[in-house]
N, C-alpha and C positions, 0 to 999 in steps of 0.2 A: 176895441181898444187900439190905440196907435203905438207902434214900436218904431222909433227912429234910430236906426243903427249907424253909429259912427264907426263904419267898417274899417277905416284906416287906423283907428285907435284900438278897437277890440278884436278885429279879425275873427277867425273861427270861434274863439273862446266865447265871444258875446252871443253866439247862437245857441248856447246851451238852453234847452227848454222849448225848442221848436215843436216838439211833440205835443205841447200843450196849446198850440195855436188853434183858433177856431175860425169858422167861416166869417164871422162878423169883424174879425181883426184886420188891420191894415199894417203891413210890414214894409217899411221904406228903408232901402239901402242908400247910404251916402258914401260914395267911394271915389277913388282916384286911380290913376295908372299904377300907383305904388301897391295897390291891393285890389285886384279885380278878379280873384278866383274864389270859388266856393266848393267845399267838399260835397260830393254827390248825395250822401245820405241826409245832410241838412236840407238839401233842395227837395228830396223826396218827402220829408216831413212837411215842408212848406206847401208843396203841391197837394198833399193828402189833406191838409187842413181846410183847403178851399178859401183861405184868406186872400185878401187883395194884396198883390205884390207890386211895389213901385221901386224903381231904381233912379238914382240921381247922381250923375258923374260930375266931378269937379271940372268946370270948363277951362279955367286958367289956374295954374299952380300959384297960389298965394298963401302966405302964412295965415293959419286959422281959417282958411277958406271954407272948408266943410263945416266948421263950427258955426259960421255965419249962415250957411245954408240951413242947418238944422234949427238954429234959433228963429230964422225966418219961417220955417215950416211950422214951428210951434205956434207962432202968431197967426199963421194962415188957418190952422185947425181951430184955434179958439175963436177966431173971427166967424167961423161957420157954426161952431157949436161950443158954447161956453161950458157945457157939461161933459165934454169929451174927456176921456182918460188917456194920458200920454206918458210913455216911458222913453226917455232918452237912454239908449244903451251905449255907454261910454265910461271910460275910466278917467276922463279929462275933468279935473276939478274946475276948469273955467266955466262949465255949464251951471255952476252954482249961482252965477249972476242971473241966469235965465229963470231959475227956480225962485230966487229972491224977488224978482220982479213980478212973476205971475201968481205965486201962491197967495198973497194977500188979496188978489183980485178974483179969485176963483171961489165958487160956492161950496166946495168940499175940501177937506184936508187930504193930503197925499193924492190929489187928483193928477198932479204932475210929479213924476219921480225921475231920478237918474240912477241907474244901476249898471253893473258890469255885464249882466246877462239877462236874457228874456225871462228865465225862471225866477231870478231874484226880483225882477220888476213885478211879476205876478204876485209875489209874496208881499211886496211893499205897497202896491197901489191900492187905493180905496175901491171897494165895491166888487171885488173878485172872490167872493166868499167860497163858492163851491170849487172853483178852479184853484184857489189858494190852498184849500185842504189837500187836493190831489198833488199839487206841487210840493207841499210840505212833506207829504208821505213819501213821495218818490225821491226827493232830494235830501231827505234826512241823513244825518251822519250816523253811522252804525259802529258799534264796537266790534273790532275784527275778531276777537276771541269768541264773542257771542255768535257772530255770523258763522264762524267755522264750526262751532258746536252744533248749530242748527243744520249745517250742511252735512256733517257726519251722521246726524240722526236721520236725515232724509235718506242718505245712502243705506243706512241700516234697514230702515223700513222698506225701501225699494227692493233690497235684496231679499227680504223675507216675503214680500208680496209676490215677487217674481217666482220664488220657489213654490209658493202656494198655488199660483194660478197658471204657471207654465204648463202647456200641454192640455189645458182645459178650453172650454168654449169662450172663456173670458181673457185669453192671452192677449188679444188685440187691444184691450182696454186697460192693460196693467198700469200705464202711466196715469190714467184717470183715477184708478183705484188708489194709487199712491197719493195723489193730490187730495183725494177725499179723506183718507186716513189721517194725513198730516193736519188737515184743517178741522178735523172733528176731535174735540177734546173730551167728549163724553159718549158712551155707548148709544144713548138715545139719539143724539145728534147724528152719529154715524149711521144708525139705522134709517132715520128719516132722509138723510142725504142720499143714501144708497137707493132707496125707493124712488126718490125724485130723479136721480141721475140715470138709473137703469131700468125703471119700471118695477112694478110690484113683484113679479115672479123672479126676474133676474136679480133685482135689488135685494130681495130676501135671501137668495142663495149666496150672493156675494157677502152679505153681512154675516150669515151663519158660518161661512168658511173662515172669515176673519175672527169672529167671536170664538170659534172652537180652536183657533190656533193660539200660539203663544205671543202673538203680536199685541202689545199693550196699547190701549186707547184711553 
C-alpha cells in the first residue's frame, strides 16, 4: 500500500498508525522548509516496519505546490499498477478532485482514499482485512469509566497474586500470572493456560495455589 503524506498539512498528527506499517508498504513524505522535522518514535516505527521510505521536498515555494506533487504521484503509481492501493494523508479538501477523477477509472471501490491519519486510511481502504481488524481494535474509543474499573480490578488481582506468590519460586513470574488470571474467565481455561505457560508441574502448582486462594476466576 502507498501512503502519500501531505506533511505540511497534517504534520505529526498524520503519522498516527505508523505501528501498523508493513514491509510491502511505501511511505512517501511530501514536505517543505515550513515542516521538515519528525518525532523520533515515529521514525522508529517506520524503520522497524521495513517499509520503503521516500521523501520529496518542495523545490520552489508556490501555492498548492505540494498538492500538485502528490496528485502527480498518484498518477505515476496508477500508471505502473492500476490495482495499487493509495492513501493520501491530508486534511486538504482540495484532494477530492483527485479522488473524483480516479475512482470511476479504478477496478475496486475505495482503492484510493484520503484520510487525516495512516490508521484511518487502513480502516477506509479496500483490501486490508486483517490489518483493518487490528487497527480497529487498537484505535477503538473506550468508555473512561469502564477502563478505570478494569484498571482497578487488575490492581486488586495483582495485589492478591503478589501476596500469594511473593517469597516463592514463582516470584519472578508474578506479572505473567497476573496476566493469565485476568485473561482466564473460567477455571478450566485458567488450568489449561497455566499448564501451557509454565509446564505441567509448575503450571499445576500455580493453578492449585490460585484455586485454593480467595481470588475469583
